C-alpha positions in Angstrom: 13.7 -7.6 13.3 11.5 -9.1 10.8 10.6 -7.1 7.9 7.9 -7.5 5.2 8.2 -5.9 1.7 5.1 -5.4 -0.4 6.8 -5.2 -3.8 4.8 -5.4 -7.0 1.3 -6.4 -7.2 -1.2 -7.2 -10.0 -3.7 -9.5 -11.0 -5.4 -11.9 -13.3 -8.1 -14.0 -14.7 -9.6 -17.2 -15.1 -10.6 -19.9 -17.6 -13.2 -22.4 -16.9 -12.4 -25.8 -15.3 -12.9 -27.5 -12.1 -12.8 -25.6 -8.9 -9.9 -27.1 -6.7 -7.9 -26.9 -3.7 -4.3 -27.5 -4.6 -1.8 -29.3 -2.5 2.0 -29.0 -3.0 4.6 -31.3 -1.5 7.5 -30.4 -3.9 8.9 -27.1 -5.0 6.4 -25.6 -7.3 7.2 -24.8 -10.8 5.2 -23.5 -13.9 5.2 -24.1 -17.6 4.7 -20.6 -18.2 7.7 -18.5 -16.8 9.2 -15.0 -16.6 12.9 -15.3 -16.1 13.4 -11.8 -14.7 15.1 -12.1 -11.1 14.2 -9.7 -8.3 16.2 -6.5 -8.5 19.0 -6.8 -5.8 18.7 -3.2 -5.3 15.1 -3.5 -4.3 15.5 -6.1 -1.7 18.6 -7.5 0.1 18.0 -10.9 1.3 21.3 -11.6 2.8 21.3 -9.3 5.9 20.4 -12.1 8.4 16.7 -10.9 8.6 13.6 -12.8 7.4 11.8 -10.9 4.6 8.8 -11.5 2.5 7.8 -9.7 -0.5 4.7 -9.8 -2.8 3.7 -8.1 -6.0 2.7 -8.3 -9.6 4.9 -8.6 -12.8 3.9 -8.4 -16.4 5.1 -10.8 -19.2 8.2 -8.8 -19.6 9.2 -9.3 -16.0 8.5 -5.8 -15.0 7.0 -5.0 -11.6 3.5 -3.2 -11.8 2.8 -0.9 -8.8 0.4 1.6 -10.1 -2.5 -0.7 -9.1 -5.0 0.3 -11.7 -5.7 -1.8 -15.0 -7.9 -0.5 -17.9 -9.1 -3.5 -19.8 -11.2 -3.7 -23.1 -12.7 -7.2 -22.0 -13.9 -8.6 -18.8 -10.7 -10.3 -17.7 -7.2 -9.7 -16.5 -4.5 -11.8 -17.6 -0.8 -12.3 -18.6 0.3 -11.2 -15.0 2.2 -13.1 -12.5 2.1 -13.0 -8.7 5.4 -13.0 -7.2 6.1 -14.4 -3.7 9.5 -13.8 -2.3 10.3 -16.5 0.3 13.4 -14.9 1.8 13.2 -16.7 5.2 15.3 -19.3 6.8 13.1 -22.3 5.7 11.1 -23.7 2.7 7.5 -22.7 3.1 4.1 -23.2 1.7 2.0 -20.4 0.7 -1.7 -20.3 -0.3 -3.4 -17.7 -2.7 -7.1 -16.6 -2.6 -8.7 -14.0 -4.7 -11.7 -11.7 -3.9 -13.4 -9.6 -6.6 -15.5 -6.6 -5.2 -14.9 -8.3 -1.7 -16.4 -11.7 -2.6 -14.3 -14.8 -2.8 -13.9 -15.7 -6.5 -12.2 -18.3 -8.6 -9.2 -17.9 -10.5 -7.1 -19.9 -13.1 -3.5 -21.0 -13.0 -2.4 -22.8 -16.0 -6.0 -23.4 -17.2 -7.2 -25.0 -14.0 -9.7 -23.1 -11.7 -9.3 -22.7 -8.1 -10.6 -21.1 -4.9 -7.5 -21.8 -3.1 -4.0 -22.6 -4.7 -1.0 -23.6 -2.8 2.5 -23.3 -3.7 5.8 -24.6 -2.0 8.9 -22.3 -2.2 12.5 -22.9 -1.4 14.0 -20.8 1.2 15.7 -17.6 -0.2 13.8 -18.1 -3.4 11.0 -16.3 -5.2 8.3 -17.7 -7.4 6.2 -16.1 -10.2 2.7 -17.6 -10.4 0.6 -17.1 -13.8 -2.7 -16.3 -12.7 -5.9 -15.1 -14.5 -9.3 -13.7 -13.3 -12.2 -13.4 -15.8 -16.0 -12.6 -15.7 -15.2 -9.0 -14.2 -18.0 -6.5 -14.1 -18.0 -3.5 -16.5 -16.8 -0.6 -14.5 -14.6 -0.6 -11.6 -13.6 -4.2 -10.0 -11.9 -4.1 -6.6 -9.4 -7.1 -6.5 -7.7 -8.4 -3.6 -5.3 -11.3 -3.4 -4.7 -12.9 0.0 -1.4 -14.7 0.5 -1.4 -17.0 3.7 1.7 -18.8 4.9 1.0 -22.4 6.2 -2.7 -22.2 5.6 -3.0 -26.0 5.8 -0.8 -26.6 8.7 -2.4 -27.2 12.0 -0.3 -24.6 13.8 0.8 -24.8 17.5 -0.5 -22.4 20.0 3.3 -20.9 20.0 3.1 -20.5 16.1 -0.3 -18.7 16.2 0.6 -16.3 19.0 4.0 -15.5 17.3 2.3 -14.2 14.3 4.3 -12.1 11.8 5.7 -13.9 8.7 4.7 -17.3 10.1 0.9 -17.1 10.2 -0.4 -13.6 9.2 -2.4 -13.1 6.1 -0.9 -10.7 3.7 -2.4 -9.1 0.5 -2.0 -7.6 -2.9 -4.5 -5.1 -4.1 -5.5 -3.5 -7.4 -8.4 -2.0 -9.4 -9.4 -3.4 -12.8 -11.7 -1.0 -15.0 -13.5 -2.6 -17.7 -14.6 -0.6 -20.5 -14.7 3.2 -20.7 -16.8 3.5 -17.6 -15.3 3.7 -14.2 -18.8 3.3 -12.4 -18.3 1.5 -9.3 -20.9 -0.3 -6.8 -19.9 0.8 -3.5 -21.7 -0.9 -0.5 -23.5 1.4 1.9 -21.6 1.8 5.1 -23.2 -0.3 8.0 -24.2 1.5 11.2 -22.7 0.0 14.1 -22.2 0.9 17.8 -18.8 2.1 18.8 -17.2 2.8 22.3 -14.2 5.1 22.9 -10.8 3.7 23.4 -9.4 1.0 21.1 -7.8 -2.0 23.0 -7.0 -4.0 19.8 -7.3 -3.7 16.1 -8.8 -7.2 15.2 -9.5 -10.0 17.6 -11.7 -13.1 17.4 -12.6 -14.4 20.9 -15.4 -15.6 23.2 -14.8 -12.3 25.2 -17.6 -9.8 24.5 -16.0 -6.8 26.4 -13.6 -6.0 23.6 -10.4 -6.3 25.7 -8.6 -8.0 22.8 -8.2 -11.4 24.5 -6.6 -13.7 21.6 -7.6 -17.2 21.8 -5.4 -19.5 19.5 -7.5 -22.5 20.5 -11.2 -22.5 21.6 -13.7 -25.1 22.4 -17.4 -24.4 22.1 -20.5 -26.1 22.9 -23.9 -25.1 20.9 -24.8 -22.5 23.6 -21.6 -20.5 23.4 -20.8 -17.4 21.4 -17.9 -15.5 20.1 -17.2 -12.1 18.9 -15.1 -10.0 16.5 -13.6 -6.8 17.8 -12.5 -4.2 15.3 -10.5 -1.2 16.6 -9.3 2.0 15.2 -6.1 2.7 17.0 -5.5 5.9 15.0 -6.5 9.4 15.6 -8.5 9.8 12.3 -11.6 8.3 11.1 -11.0 5.1 9.0 -13.3 3.0 6.7 -12.9 -1.0 6.9 -14.2 -3.9 4.9 -14.4 -6.9 7.4 -14.5 -10.4 6.2 -14.3 -13.7 8.0 -13.2 -16.9 6.8 -13.9 -20.4 8.1 -11.6 -23.2 6.9 -10.4 -20.5 4.2 -13.9 -20.1 2.9 -15.7 -16.7 3.1 -18.8 -17.1 5.2 -21.6 -14.8 6.4 -21.0 -13.7 9.9 -23.0 -10.7 10.8 -26.5 -10.3 10.1 -26.2 -12.6 7.1 -23.4 -10.5 5.6 -20.3 -12.0 4.2 -18.5 -8.7 4.1 -19.2 -5.8 6.3 -18.3 -2.2 5.3 -18.0 0.1 8.5 -16.5 3.5 9.4 -14.8 3.9 12.8 -14.1 7.3 14.3 -10.4 7.7 15.6 -9.6 5.7 18.7 -12.9 3.8 19.0 -13.7 0.2 18.6 -16.8 -1.9 18.0 -17.5 -5.5 19.2 -19.5 -7.5 16.6 -21.4 -10.9 17.6 -20.3 -13.4 15.1 -23.0 -15.6 13.7 -21.7 -18.4 11.5 -22.8 -22.0 11.2 -20.4 -24.0 13.2 -22.3 -27.1 13.4 -21.5 -28.6 10.1 -18.3 -29.7 11.1 -16.2 -30.2 14.3 -13.0 -28.5 13.4 -12.8 -24.8 12.1 -9.8 -22.6 11.3 -11.1 -19.1 11.7 -9.5 -15.9 10.7 -10.9 -12.5 10.0 -9.4 -9.8 7.9 -10.2 -5.9 7.8 -9.1 -3.9 4.7 -8.5 -0.2 5.5 -9.8 2.3 2.9 -11.5 -0.4 0.7 -12.7 1.9 -2.1 -9.7 4.4 -1.9 -6.7 4.9 -4.1 -4.4 2.0 -4.0 -1.0 2.8 -2.2 1.6 0.3 -3.2 3.7 1.2 -0.2 0.8 0.9 2.4 0.2 -2.0 4.7 -3.6 -1.8 4.5 -4.8 -5.1 5.7 -5.2 -6.3 9.3 -5.7 -10.0 10.1 -6.7 -11.6 13.4 -4.9 -14.4 15.1 -5.8 -17.8 13.4 -8.3 -19.4 15.8 -8.7 -23.2 16.0 -12.2 -23.7 17.1 -13.6 -27.2 18.0 -17.1 -28.1 19.0 -17.6 -30.3 22.1 
């Protein structure tokens, strides 16, 4: 059985440079390091199962799991995102950052990025020095996304397999700048829902909400596709829904690039996806939905849903 461990989690800041997408084809190393190893009592990587873990360490190599940072100035720094690649193969992971649910740049060793990729040896972990600056006064919701094999053109089998091969994972925290905890919370959008949840998150040309996943899809200009968001729980749940096209956050619903919704228990909604797909012929599309986006961070909770990655081609 495959297991995911969400370990420590923290965050960071930026410095001003050029905005890049970083490619790696050798094991990634950094000048700035934390030498502390992962506590073997926390994770046992030798039991024959694939495991991933993600988290945040401080400069002393200590895991930070509280998820709230009180800052005097508008940056979060001197932290390390930790990725543990305790699987049976070397693997590439890409990192993105969202501040208040908008894709944001971050800095690694004085270079600025929107997407940064690292290559990690099997059964090893990597500590990545990261910074984010220009935070707002008050409360900032920070979401780091970690994507295995973001730049690979996955096969249909690899897309369907999901799990630790192609799902999107997250680290979440709050950064409170100054002595005010004021927070700008988006107004929840009113949407139509229907009883019964067939799926949690699905991108498809199917408008019925049956949860028909499509790892590959060909469209002409007259075709449409849809995003189904379902609450399979019995209790009401809030979601922040975001869509990425080639790993760039894009407007997808009535001009919004993030959609804050509330779904009663055991209901779902089907949203028509409206993005500009005519700029290029090939698109890697994925949707995410973060549960309880303004609530208290729970280090132990798996709060992020991600759809199957769809390769969309234009005829």
